[in-house]
ZADODO-8146 format. One record per atom (N, C-alpha, C, O): residue number from 1; residue in one letter; x, y, z. Coordinates in Angstrom, 3 decimals, decimal comma, m for minus. Example, Ala and Ser with C-alpha at 12.3 -4.5 7.8 and 13.67 -1.06 7.14 Angstrom:
BEGIN
[1; 'a'; [13,190; m5,690; 7,800]]
[1; 'a'; [12,300; m4,500; 7,800]]
[1; 'a'; [13,200; m3,300; 7,800]]
[1; 'a'; [14,236; m3,319; 8,465]]
[2; 's'; [12,850; m2,250; 7,080]]
[2; 's'; [13,670; m1,060; 7,140]]
[2; 's'; [12,900; 0,030; 7,870]]
[2; 's'; [13,409; 1,138; 8,039]]
END
This chain:
BEGIN
[1; 'x'; [81,849; 67,709; 155,899]]
[1; 'x'; [81,190; 69,088; 155,891]]
[1; 'x'; [79,769; 68,712; 155,542]]
[1; 'x'; [79,522; 67,912; 154,639]]
[2; 'x'; [78,793; 69,329; 156,304]]
[2; 'x'; [77,474; 68,917; 156,089]]
[2; 'x'; [76,860; 70,237; 155,142]]
[2; 'x'; [77,120; 71,432; 155,284]]
[3; 'x'; [75,937; 69,569; 154,107]]
[3; 'x'; [75,375; 70,543; 153,195]]
[3; 'x'; [74,827; 71,757; 153,820]]
[3; 'x'; [74,897; 72,780; 153,140]]
[4; 'x'; [74,348; 71,829; 154,874]]
[4; 'x'; [73,779; 73,098; 155,401]]
[4; 'x'; [74,986; 73,916; 155,679]]
[4; 'x'; [74,936; 75,096; 155,332]]
[5; 'x'; [76,115; 73,451; 156,280]]
[5; 'x'; [77,157; 74,488; 156,588]]
[5; 'x'; [77,841; 75,091; 155,311]]
[5; 'x'; [78,336; 76,218; 155,281]]
[6; 'x'; [77,807; 74,096; 154,124]]
[6; 'x'; [78,180; 74,775; 152,820]]
[6; 'x'; [77,279; 75,856; 152,439]]
[6; 'x'; [77,680; 76,932; 151,997]]
[7; 'x'; [76,066; 75,556; 152,614]]
[7; 'x'; [75,010; 76,671; 152,104]]
[7; 'x'; [75,335; 77,925; 152,902]]
[7; 'x'; [75,293; 79,028; 152,357]]
[8; 'x'; [75,648; 77,780; 154,148]]
[8; 'x'; [75,695; 78,901; 154,831]]
[8; 'x'; [76,923; 79,553; 154,593]]
[8; 'x'; [76,943; 80,783; 154,647]]
[9; 'x'; [77,983; 78,899; 154,331]]
[9; 'x'; [79,295; 79,556; 153,941]]
[9; 'x'; [79,059; 80,206; 152,437]]
[9; 'x'; [79,498; 81,325; 152,172]]
[10; 'x'; [78,430; 79,521; 151,611]]
[10; 'x'; [78,038; 80,155; 150,279]]
[10; 'x'; [77,169; 81,482; 150,487]]
[10; 'x'; [77,344; 82,471; 149,776]]
[11; 'x'; [76,268; 81,437; 151,460]]
[11; 'x'; [75,339; 82,561; 151,450]]
[11; 'x'; [76,075; 83,768; 152,051]]
[11; 'x'; [75,717; 84,921; 151,808]]
[12; 'x'; [77,199; 83,439; 152,907]]
[12; 'x'; [78,054; 84,609; 153,416]]
[12; 'x'; [79,050; 85,369; 152,430]]
[12; 'x'; [79,574; 86,449; 152,704]]
[13; 'x'; [79,241; 84,657; 151,240]]
[13; 'x'; [80,270; 84,950; 150,355]]
[13; 'x'; [79,791; 86,292; 149,627]]
[13; 'x'; [78,594; 86,565; 149,539]]
[14; 'x'; [80,793; 87,110; 149,114]]
[14; 'x'; [80,473; 88,302; 148,465]]
[14; 'x'; [79,921; 88,037; 146,832]]
[14; 'x'; [80,386; 87,136; 146,134]]
[15; 'x'; [78,952; 88,898; 146,411]]
[15; 'x'; [78,319; 88,488; 145,133]]
[15; 'x'; [79,444; 88,516; 144,068]]
[15; 'x'; [79,195; 87,888; 143,039]]
[16; 'x'; [80,592; 89,115; 144,146]]
[16; 'x'; [81,737; 89,128; 143,356]]
[16; 'x'; [82,192; 87,576; 143,147]]
[16; 'x'; [82,300; 87,058; 142,036]]
[17; 'x'; [82,410; 87,002; 144,216]]
[17; 'x'; [82,799; 85,561; 144,380]]
[17; 'x'; [81,786; 84,639; 143,626]]
[17; 'x'; [82,211; 83,772; 142,863]]
[18; 'x'; [80,634; 84,797; 143,807]]
[18; 'x'; [79,460; 84,099; 143,302]]
[18; 'x'; [79,484; 84,202; 141,660]]
[18; 'x'; [79,287; 83,295; 140,852]]
[19; 'x'; [79,767; 85,492; 141,432]]
[19; 'x'; [79,766; 85,674; 139,948]]
[19; 'x'; [80,863; 85,134; 139,183]]
[19; 'x'; [80,784; 84,868; 137,983]]
[20; 'x'; [82,022; 84,958; 139,993]]
[20; 'x'; [83,233; 84,461; 139,311]]
[20; 'x'; [83,065; 82,988; 138,996]]
[20; 'x'; [83,544; 82,441; 138,002]]
[21; 'x'; [82,306; 82,369; 139,979]]
[21; 'x'; [82,180; 80,866; 139,927]]
[21; 'x'; [80,791; 80,909; 138,755]]
[21; 'x'; [80,180; 79,851; 138,603]]
[22; 'x'; [80,435; 81,884; 138,130]]
[22; 'x'; [79,271; 81,755; 137,250]]
[22; 'x'; [77,911; 81,051; 138,125]]
[22; 'x'; [77,053; 80,417; 137,512]]
[23; 'x'; [77,863; 81,202; 139,241]]
[23; 'x'; [76,783; 80,605; 140,041]]
[23; 'x'; [75,870; 81,671; 140,514]]
[23; 'x'; [75,207; 81,527; 141,542]]
[24; 'x'; [75,827; 82,666; 139,833]]
[24; 'x'; [74,834; 83,728; 140,285]]
[24; 'x'; [73,614; 83,739; 139,319]]
[24; 'x'; [73,771; 83,941; 138,115]]
[25; 'x'; [72,566; 83,548; 139,800]]
[25; 'x'; [71,965; 83,679; 141,191]]
[25; 'x'; [72,303; 82,454; 141,904]]
[25; 'x'; [72,834; 81,469; 141,390]]
[26; 'x'; [71,965; 82,580; 143,108]]
[26; 'x'; [72,282; 81,413; 144,116]]
[26; 'x'; [71,572; 80,106; 143,748]]
[26; 'x'; [72,017; 79,056; 144,212]]
[27; 'x'; [70,482; 80,096; 142,933]]
[27; 'x'; [69,891; 78,786; 142,403]]
[27; 'x'; [71,045; 77,860; 141,778]]
[27; 'x'; [71,080; 76,638; 141,921]]
[28; 'x'; [71,886; 78,542; 141,140]]
[28; 'x'; [72,911; 77,682; 140,475]]
[28; 'x'; [73,673; 76,810; 141,406]]
[28; 'x'; [74,052; 75,675; 141,119]]
[29; 'x'; [73,875; 77,422; 142,560]]
[29; 'x'; [74,731; 76,622; 143,483]]
[29; 'x'; [74,123; 75,478; 143,873]]
[29; 'x'; [74,746; 74,423; 143,993]]
[30; 'x'; [72,599; 75,620; 144,150]]
[30; 'x'; [71,851; 74,299; 144,620]]
[30; 'x'; [71,783; 73,351; 143,387]]
[30; 'x'; [70,936; 72,459; 143,439]]
[31; 'x'; [72,581; 73,440; 142,273]]
[31; 'x'; [72,434; 72,490; 141,258]]
[31; 'x'; [73,919; 71,844; 141,308]]
[31; 'x'; [74,226; 70,881; 140,605]]
[32; 'x'; [74,695; 72,395; 142,097]]
[32; 'x'; [76,136; 71,631; 142,110]]
[32; 'x'; [75,839; 70,346; 143,086]]
[32; 'x'; [75,017; 70,353; 144,003]]
[33; 'x'; [76,580; 69,367; 142,750]]
[33; 'x'; [76,581; 68,197; 143,434]]
[33; 'x'; [77,239; 68,558; 144,836]]
[33; 'x'; [77,754; 69,676; 144,848]]
[34; 'x'; [77,305; 68,002; 145,746]]
[34; 'x'; [78,098; 67,880; 147,137]]
[34; 'x'; [79,455; 68,170; 146,886]]
[34; 'x'; [80,034; 69,168; 147,316]]
[35; 'x'; [80,029; 67,161; 146,084]]
[35; 'x'; [81,491; 67,336; 145,844]]
[35; 'x'; [81,938; 68,594; 145,213]]
[35; 'x'; [82,963; 69,162; 145,590]]
[36; 'x'; [81,208; 69,030; 144,280]]
[36; 'x'; [81,407; 70,287; 143,545]]
[36; 'x'; [81,503; 71,470; 144,639]]
[36; 'x'; [82,424; 72,280; 144,740]]
[37; 'x'; [80,399; 71,387; 145,396]]
[37; 'x'; [80,330; 72,346; 146,615]]
[37; 'x'; [81,589; 72,326; 147,497]]
[37; 'x'; [82,188; 73,374; 147,737]]
[38; 'x'; [81,994; 71,141; 147,980]]
[38; 'x'; [83,120; 71,074; 148,742]]
[38; 'x'; [84,301; 71,748; 148,154]]
[38; 'x'; [84,896; 72,681; 148,694]]
[39; 'x'; [84,618; 71,192; 146,958]]
[39; 'x'; [85,664; 71,663; 145,956]]
[39; 'x'; [85,725; 73,161; 145,977]]
[39; 'x'; [86,808; 73,689; 146,227]]
[40; 'x'; [84,652; 73,906; 145,736]]
[40; 'x'; [84,580; 75,334; 145,671]]
[40; 'x'; [85,007; 75,969; 146,938]]
[40; 'x'; [85,795; 76,910; 147,040]]
[41; 'x'; [84,333; 75,281; 147,985]]
[41; 'x'; [84,647; 75,799; 149,345]]
[41; 'x'; [85,987; 75,841; 149,745]]
[41; 'x'; [86,562; 76,795; 150,269]]
[42; 'x'; [86,581; 74,417; 149,380]]
[42; 'x'; [88,301; 74,293; 149,844]]
[42; 'x'; [88,988; 75,187; 149,106]]
[42; 'x'; [89,815; 75,958; 149,592]]
[43; 'x'; [88,615; 75,120; 147,630]]
[43; 'x'; [89,661; 76,084; 146,850]]
[43; 'x'; [89,631; 77,517; 147,385]]
[43; 'x'; [90,713; 78,050; 147,629]]
[44; 'x'; [88,381; 78,259; 147,610]]
[44; 'x'; [88,386; 79,388; 148,267]]
[44; 'x'; [88,988; 79,648; 149,443]]
[44; 'x'; [89,783; 80,582; 149,549]]
[45; 'x'; [88,679; 78,859; 150,437]]
[45; 'x'; [89,244; 78,996; 151,669]]
[45; 'x'; [90,868; 78,779; 151,609]]
[45; 'x'; [91,588; 79,601; 152,175]]
[46; 'x'; [91,387; 77,755; 150,972]]
[46; 'x'; [92,894; 77,490; 150,844]]
[46; 'x'; [93,405; 78,760; 150,125]]
[46; 'x'; [94,383; 79,301; 150,640]]
[47; 'x'; [92,903; 79,290; 149,054]]
[47; 'x'; [93,419; 80,267; 148,179]]
[47; 'x'; [93,503; 81,567; 149,285]]
[47; 'x'; [94,576; 82,038; 149,663]]
[48; 'x'; [92,381; 81,975; 149,658]]
[48; 'x'; [92,281; 83,232; 150,525]]
[48; 'x'; [93,412; 82,961; 151,726]]
[48; 'x'; [94,181; 83,867; 152,046]]
[49; 'x'; [93,456; 81,762; 152,314]]
[49; 'x'; [94,475; 81,494; 153,597]]
[49; 'x'; [95,777; 81,526; 153,031]]
[49; 'x'; [96,680; 81,688; 153,851]]
[50; 'x'; [96,160; 81,395; 151,639]]
[50; 'x'; [97,527; 81,275; 151,043]]
[50; 'x'; [97,976; 79,953; 151,441]]
[50; 'x'; [99,171; 79,805; 151,695]]
[51; 'x'; [97,252; 79,067; 151,520]]
[51; 'x'; [97,529; 77,441; 152,006]]
[51; 'x'; [97,442; 76,813; 150,781]]
[51; 'x'; [97,461; 75,596; 150,966]]
[52; 'x'; [97,350; 77,114; 149,539]]
[52; 'x'; [97,237; 76,378; 148,493]]
[52; 'x'; [98,627; 76,292; 147,650]]
[52; 'x'; [98,974; 77,271; 146,990]]
[53; 'x'; [99,412; 75,118; 147,678]]
[53; 'x'; [100,512; 75,028; 146,926]]
[53; 'x'; [100,252; 75,453; 145,646]]
[53; 'x'; [99,093; 75,341; 145,245]]
[54; 'x'; [101,302; 76,035; 144,735]]
[54; 'x'; [101,044; 76,360; 143,176]]
[54; 'x'; [100,862; 75,149; 142,476]]
[54; 'x'; [99,973; 75,050; 141,631]]
[55; 'x'; [101,682; 74,147; 142,772]]
[55; 'x'; [101,386; 72,756; 141,963]]
[55; 'x'; [100,035; 71,879; 142,150]]
[55; 'x'; [99,778; 70,885; 141,469]]
[56; 'x'; [99,187; 72,419; 143,214]]
[56; 'x'; [97,862; 71,847; 143,579]]
[56; 'x'; [96,846; 72,802; 143,040]]
[56; 'x'; [95,722; 72,402; 142,735]]
[57; 'x'; [97,248; 74,208; 142,899]]
[57; 'x'; [96,097; 75,053; 142,366]]
[57; 'x'; [95,500; 74,690; 140,945]]
[57; 'x'; [94,316; 74,411; 140,761]]
[58; 'x'; [96,400; 74,726; 140,044]]
[58; 'x'; [95,903; 74,307; 138,799]]
[58; 'x'; [94,926; 73,257; 138,524]]
[58; 'x'; [93,893; 73,360; 137,863]]
[59; 'x'; [95,450; 72,110; 139,193]]
[59; 'x'; [94,635; 71,094; 138,782]]
[59; 'x'; [93,072; 71,207; 139,757]]
[59; 'x'; [91,965; 70,868; 139,340]]
[60; 'x'; [93,379; 71,768; 141,107]]
[60; 'x'; [92,004; 71,860; 141,537]]
[60; 'x'; [91,088; 72,914; 140,867]]
[60; 'x'; [89,870; 72,735; 140,860]]
[61; 'x'; [91,635; 73,983; 140,318]]
[61; 'x'; [90,962; 75,072; 139,597]]
[61; 'x'; [90,416; 74,366; 138,413]]
[61; 'x'; [89,239; 74,585; 138,125]]
[62; 'x'; [91,087; 73,581; 137,718]]
[62; 'x'; [90,681; 72,921; 136,447]]
[62; 'x'; [89,543; 71,941; 136,679]]
[62; 'x'; [88,631; 71,821; 135,862]]
[63; 'x'; [89,608; 71,284; 137,739]]
[63; 'x'; [88,566; 70,381; 137,956]]
[63; 'x'; [87,345; 71,014; 138,273]]
[63; 'x'; [86,299; 70,606; 137,770]]
[64; 'x'; [87,370; 72,016; 139,094]]
[64; 'x'; [86,231; 73,018; 139,364]]
[64; 'x'; [85,559; 73,666; 138,108]]
[64; 'x'; [84,339; 73,651; 137,948]]
[65; 'x'; [86,438; 74,237; 137,225]]
[65; 'x'; [86,024; 74,811; 135,980]]
[65; 'x'; [85,393; 73,899; 135,049]]
[65; 'x'; [84,409; 74,251; 134,399]]
[66; 'x'; [85,940; 72,666; 134,943]]
[66; 'x'; [85,426; 71,590; 134,121]]
[66; 'x'; [83,841; 71,103; 134,507]]
[66; 'x'; [82,943; 70,824; 133,713]]
[67; 'x'; [83,804; 71,095; 135,945]]
[67; 'x'; [82,399; 70,736; 136,349]]
[67; 'x'; [81,484; 71,702; 136,041]]
[67; 'x'; [80,364; 71,393; 135,634]]
[68; 'x'; [81,943; 73,207; 136,235]]
[68; 'x'; [81,143; 74,232; 135,938]]
[68; 'x'; [80,602; 74,320; 134,769]]
[68; 'x'; [79,403; 74,500; 134,556]]
[69; 'x'; [81,760; 74,157; 133,679]]
[69; 'x'; [81,577; 74,152; 132,289]]
[69; 'x'; [80,456; 73,009; 131,939]]
[69; 'x'; [79,456; 73,342; 131,305]]
[70; 'x'; [80,607; 71,910; 132,285]]
[70; 'x'; [79,790; 70,801; 131,982]]
[70; 'x'; [78,269; 71,085; 132,333]]
[70; 'x'; [77,325; 70,812; 131,591]]
[71; 'x'; [78,177; 71,730; 133,699]]
[71; 'x'; [76,773; 72,004; 133,910]]
[71; 'x'; [76,375; 73,224; 132,962]]
[71; 'x'; [75,342; 73,077; 132,308]]
[72; 'x'; [76,967; 74,211; 132,844]]
[72; 'x'; [76,729; 75,405; 131,882]]
[72; 'x'; [76,332; 74,822; 130,506]]
[72; 'x'; [75,273; 75,179; 129,989]]
[73; 'x'; [77,139; 73,947; 129,908]]
[73; 'x'; [76,795; 73,532; 128,422]]
[73; 'x'; [75,715; 72,705; 128,654]]
[73; 'x'; [74,911; 72,673; 127,723]]
[74; 'x'; [75,460; 72,039; 129,601]]
[74; 'x'; [74,170; 71,152; 129,617]]
[74; 'x'; [72,976; 72,102; 129,583]]
[74; 'x'; [72,004; 71,935; 128,847]]
[75; 'x'; [73,151; 73,270; 130,573]]
[75; 'x'; [72,074; 74,088; 130,610]]
[75; 'x'; [71,719; 74,930; 129,377]]
[75; 'x'; [70,539; 75,097; 129,068]]
[76; 'x'; [72,777; 75,491; 128,632]]
[76; 'x'; [72,671; 76,336; 127,469]]
[76; 'x'; [71,996; 75,321; 126,320]]
[76; 'x'; [71,035; 75,737; 125,672]]
[77; 'x'; [72,480; 74,097; 126,108]]
[77; 'x'; [71,868; 73,345; 125,092]]
[77; 'x'; [70,711; 72,472; 125,409]]
[77; 'x'; [70,145; 71,856; 124,506]]
[78; 'x'; [70,329; 72,386; 126,645]]
[78; 'x'; [69,271; 71,498; 126,904]]
[78; 'x'; [69,566; 70,086; 126,962]]
[78; 'x'; [68,642; 69,281; 127,082]]
[79; 'x'; [70,764; 69,712; 126,887]]
[79; 'x'; [70,902; 68,186; 126,533]]
[79; 'x'; [71,860; 67,790; 127,833]]
[79; 'x'; [72,508; 68,591; 128,507]]
[80; 'x'; [71,786; 66,396; 128,007]]
[80; 'x'; [72,747; 65,845; 128,987]]
[80; 'x'; [74,222; 65,609; 128,462]]
[80; 'x'; [74,438; 65,666; 127,251]]
[81; 'x'; [75,031; 65,397; 129,178]]
[81; 'x'; [76,592; 65,160; 128,794]]
[81; 'x'; [76,631; 64,034; 127,893]]
[81; 'x'; [77,283; 64,015; 126,849]]
[82; 'x'; [75,856; 63,024; 128,366]]
[82; 'x'; [75,544; 61,654; 127,355]]
[82; 'x'; [75,419; 61,897; 126,029]]
[82; 'x'; [76,101; 61,377; 125,146]]
[83; 'x'; [74,309; 62,903; 125,848]]
[83; 'x'; [73,719; 63,219; 124,574]]
[83; 'x'; [74,707; 63,867; 123,727]]
[83; 'x'; [74,628; 63,638; 122,520]]
[84; 'x'; [75,757; 64,748; 124,215]]
[84; 'x'; [76,816; 65,402; 123,820]]
[84; 'x'; [78,173; 64,715; 123,482]]
[84; 'x'; [79,033; 65,292; 122,816]]
[85; 'x'; [78,322; 63,461; 123,969]]
[85; 'x'; [79,513; 62,799; 123,878]]
[85; 'x'; [79,450; 61,451; 123,163]]
[85; 'x'; [78,393; 60,820; 123,144]]
[86; 'x'; [80,575; 60,988; 122,565]]
[86; 'x'; [80,540; 59,861; 121,929]]
[86; 'x'; [80,607; 58,678; 123,043]]
[86; 'x'; [80,513; 58,981; 124,232]]
[87; 'x'; [80,772; 57,314; 122,635]]
[87; 'x'; [81,040; 56,151; 123,291]]
[87; 'x'; [82,069; 56,225; 124,387]]
[87; 'x'; [81,935; 55,581; 125,428]]
[88; 'x'; [83,036; 56,967; 124,165]]
[88; 'x'; [84,235; 56,920; 124,938]]
[88; 'x'; [84,248; 58,103; 125,754]]
[88; 'x'; [85,276; 58,454; 126,333]]
[89; 'x'; [83,115; 58,771; 125,840]]
[89; 'x'; [82,988; 60,112; 126,733]]
[89; 'x'; [83,704; 61,508; 126,249]]
[89; 'x'; [83,759; 62,548; 126,907]]
[90; 'x'; [84,178; 61,302; 125,085]]
[90; 'x'; [84,578; 62,765; 124,621]]
[90; 'x'; [83,526; 63,402; 123,887]]
[90; 'x'; [82,656; 62,741; 123,318]]
[91; 'x'; [83,567; 64,848; 123,868]]
[91; 'x'; [82,637; 65,446; 123,375]]
[91; 'x'; [82,592; 65,478; 121,854]]
[91; 'x'; [83,602; 65,641; 121,169]]
[92; 'x'; [81,245; 65,298; 121,315]]
[92; 'x'; [81,130; 65,374; 119,822]]
[92; 'x'; [81,671; 66,750; 119,351]]
[92; 'x'; [81,509; 67,728; 120,081]]
[93; 'x'; [82,273; 66,857; 118,222]]
[93; 'x'; [82,887; 67,934; 117,686]]
[93; 'x'; [82,000; 69,186; 117,695]]
[93; 'x'; [82,486; 70,280; 117,981]]
[94; 'x'; [80,817; 69,050; 117,412]]
[94; 'x'; [79,931; 70,288; 117,581]]
[94; 'x'; [79,726; 70,958; 119,139]]
[94; 'x'; [79,314; 72,084; 119,416]]
[95; 'x'; [80,167; 69,849; 120,068]]
[95; 'x'; [79,945; 70,567; 121,458]]
[95; 'x'; [81,268; 70,911; 121,905]]
[95; 'x'; [81,359; 71,719; 122,830]]
[96; 'x'; [82,428; 70,369; 121,335]]
[96; 'x'; [83,858; 70,511; 121,919]]
[96; 'x'; [84,269; 72,093; 121,880]]
[96; 'x'; [84,921; 72,548; 122,820]]
[97; 'x'; [83,914; 72,865; 120,872]]
[97; 'x'; [84,437; 74,338; 120,911]]
[97; 'x'; [83,472; 74,998; 121,989]]
[97; 'x'; [83,998; 75,715; 122,841]]
[98; 'x'; [82,288; 74,834; 122,008]]
[98; 'x'; [81,396; 75,449; 123,016]]
[98; 'x'; [81,905; 75,008; 124,352]]
[98; 'x'; [81,972; 75,887; 125,211]]
[99; 'x'; [82,240; 73,908; 124,644]]
[99; 'x'; [82,701; 73,579; 126,160]]
[99; 'x'; [84,129; 74,405; 126,342]]
[99; 'x'; [84,338; 75,069; 127,357]]
[100; 'x'; [84,930; 74,321; 125,443]]
[100; 'x'; [86,457; 74,826; 125,450]]
[100; 'x'; [86,109; 76,476; 125,890]]
[100; 'x'; [86,731; 76,988; 126,821]]
[101; 'x'; [85,119; 77,202; 125,170]]
[101; 'x'; [84,807; 78,654; 125,353]]
[101; 'x'; [84,330; 78,781; 126,776]]
[101; 'x'; [84,910; 79,559; 127,534]]
[102; 'x'; [83,303; 78,057; 127,182]]
[102; 'x'; [82,820; 78,220; 128,452]]
[102; 'x'; [83,745; 77,878; 129,487]]
[102; 'x'; [83,906; 78,636; 130,443]]
[103; 'x'; [84,454; 76,646; 129,361]]
[103; 'x'; [85,493; 76,354; 130,236]]
[103; 'x'; [86,619; 77,659; 130,520]]
[103; 'x'; [87,060; 77,997; 131,618]]
[104; 'x'; [86,901; 78,212; 129,312]]
[104; 'x'; [88,114; 79,045; 129,532]]
[104; 'x'; [87,505; 80,561; 130,289]]
[104; 'x'; [88,155; 81,331; 130,996]]
[105; 'x'; [86,183; 80,665; 129,910]]
[105; 'x'; [85,522; 81,888; 130,498]]
[105; 'x'; [85,468; 81,650; 132,014]]
[105; 'x'; [85,837; 82,493; 132,831]]
[106; 'x'; [85,041; 80,588; 132,290]]
[106; 'x'; [84,891; 80,173; 133,839]]
[106; 'x'; [86,386; 80,327; 134,490]]
[106; 'x'; [86,666; 81,070; 135,431]]
[107; 'x'; [87,149; 79,597; 133,895]]
[107; 'x'; [88,539; 79,674; 134,677]]
[107; 'x'; [88,971; 81,037; 134,773]]
[107; 'x'; [89,375; 81,446; 135,862]]
[108; 'x'; [88,934; 81,910; 133,622]]
[108; 'x'; [89,552; 83,089; 133,833]]
[108; 'x'; [88,758; 84,010; 134,792]]
[108; 'x'; [89,317; 84,848; 135,499]]
[109; 'x'; [87,286; 83,782; 134,774]]
[109; 'x'; [86,426; 84,644; 135,893]]
[109; 'x'; [87,157; 84,346; 137,238]]
[109; 'x'; [87,582; 85,290; 137,904]]
[110; 'x'; [87,320; 83,005; 137,671]]
[110; 'x'; [87,748; 82,561; 138,945]]
[110; 'x'; [89,051; 83,206; 139,077]]
[110; 'x'; [89,274; 84,000; 139,991]]
[111; 'x'; [90,001; 82,864; 138,115]]
[111; 'x'; [91,518; 83,338; 138,379]]
[111; 'x'; [91,429; 84,868; 138,594]]
[111; 'x'; [92,098; 85,407; 139,477]]
[112; 'x'; [90,657; 85,519; 137,839]]
[112; 'x'; [90,939; 87,101; 137,889]]
[112; 'x'; [90,370; 87,477; 139,172]]
[112; 'x'; [90,959; 88,316; 139,854]]
[113; 'x'; [89,017; 86,813; 139,673]]
[113; 'x'; [88,574; 87,171; 141,062]]
[113; 'x'; [89,601; 87,055; 142,039]]
[113; 'x'; [89,986; 87,985; 142,748]]
[114; 'x'; [90,127; 85,645; 142,063]]
[114; 'x'; [91,139; 85,348; 142,943]]
[114; 'x'; [92,418; 86,182; 143,269]]
[114; 'x'; [92,776; 86,563; 144,383]]
[115; 'x'; [93,129; 86,419; 141,876]]
[115; 'x'; [94,111; 87,095; 141,904]]
[115; 'x'; [93,784; 88,756; 142,415]]
[115; 'x'; [94,482; 89,346; 143,240]]
[116; 'x'; [92,704; 89,282; 141,806]]
[116; 'x'; [92,420; 90,614; 142,727]]
[116; 'x'; [92,102; 90,521; 144,137]]
[116; 'x'; [92,411; 91,442; 144,894]]
[117; 'x'; [91,499; 89,465; 144,554]]
[117; 'x'; [91,481; 89,175; 145,974]]
[117; 'x'; [92,603; 89,192; 146,770]]
[117; 'x'; [92,564; 89,620; 147,924]]
[118; 'x'; [93,823; 88,664; 146,134]]
[118; 'x'; [95,190; 88,502; 146,730]]
[118; 'x'; [95,823; 89,897; 146,763]]
[118; 'x'; [96,578; 90,159; 147,699]]
[119; 'x'; [95,591; 90,759; 145,874]]
[119; 'x'; [96,142; 91,822; 145,769]]
[119; 'x'; [95,596; 92,901; 146,872]]
[119; 'x'; [96,273; 93,832; 147,309]]
[120; 'x'; [94,471; 92,655; 147,179]]
[120; 'x'; [93,696; 93,532; 148,282]]
[120; 'x'; [94,302; 93,231; 149,590]]
[120; 'x'; [94,312; 94,117; 150,444]]
[121; 'x'; [94,873; 91,924; 149,868]]
[121; 'x'; [95,406; 91,553; 151,274]]
[121; 'x'; [96,696; 91,928; 151,517]]
[121; 'x'; [97,217; 91,680; 152,605]]
END
């Protein structure tokens, strides 16, 4: 999928969906790398089309939430991931709780939005 196609898809999404992914305003979408944009689009399309098997949904949502939480943690701290992690790639204690809270919030927002969307259909 071409980046411009992803941008067009994103531009056509409702503001509620954008907020669920904590990418509002749209500038945050531009900060996502191509793989994250593709993952978000695929997740949304598969979920909306009820084509996402339950055993695949949690890992896919978890990967998206993790990437978004990493981005948000870097934004709020002004540090790179490398600065917040030890040599093995694990968060230093002072950052792990913040990451966990951000992750839980993002995952909850996405899940709540998608669950509400499925109830409307």
